[in-house]
Steps between C-alpha positions, in 0.01 A plus 500: 500500500691214661314169502608336827354163402702497179819607679491205738401244237755215473700646790641267766549580867837458669383191690412342165828601335765633738699681230225752428364784711194440715151613409519733802817653354326557167192642674724752676665595170158555347395716796821705478518560125130475417421673173753779556778332300315389189711744297830397666773244433634228730818295476485154657835342586440125515218372277489136608166344395336839435229500767602840635580617145144442383362663815714812447382529139156603627640779718747658257509619141817300431672215680865427420610174659838325493624155596827323423335159443354450154274225639332751733461759224325242284268387780422857603434600140250216469333584832468866396394431140171688549684824591648731235685755715783279629856527361708191576877521538733205549844563644717490811474818706828419671709360216490471123197534277351203316304585187160342486173499310176336603325335206235528381392801709703781349291790623642643818834317476812713496865428437645473851769722638682601816325699772586831336323391180157499662282803420601787726147614589402226744269622776509184714753219543387164637808321638469122525800353315804360681464489879872532570587806706731669243253436219202647685714797597620539140147482360392781731805716427454455125133594536604818682775584249318434174147620578355820642407417859291194420281327755682178589306191603680206661377145544627250760588755767376256762602171336861555390739647759751635240213692336392652832859588591560674166180703532571592863851613405363714216265660752786556747700667223202732444474397136142376536226500759235237558166658426275199541522138612304269273391137498477276802641595839776339705420147611267417210543154350590533130631151418371148555796316653426582865857613558635817661571657162138460398397800713568866425763662723368845402249650259487326163596810301555875508432802281778758516560861396838618372656779709794606280 
């Protein structure tokens, strides 16, 4: 049984750390997946500090997470040191692979590879790596090509215009459909600078189904 208190332990909100997902976003993920995916696998594109990584490890049997920055992999590995179902990869999804090992935590670390080297039986893909339009589009296309109709979760739909445009174009092409909006709604303040870009221009994230 999922322990909600344990899941949200040491988890920051987006207003506390703008580069992570909000607590509302994580609450919506928990409501959507619940305990129905405890025997499933998720691939997270973009590890960063590992806040979402650790959260996902309570909802899935295995979490595979990749980031191109070795500094982030080290920090995420430390943050997730109490979890034993996370496989860390370090490499560039859009360029060459950099081999990496995280000492001294060897359990769960894998030799990194290109996108096609990830296990082929991923049930869910969590896309939150590069926010450039072609990269978001490529991450989604690769998810569709290499896995069997995975559920695709996107972050920053309402904070990064290139992300929203890539998702909307994928929907227009009838490759995916938005099944659920998650996180905060349009107009919510998610940063602390009191500037125009501190407010969501659409929902924080989306959960999508593959149509092809």
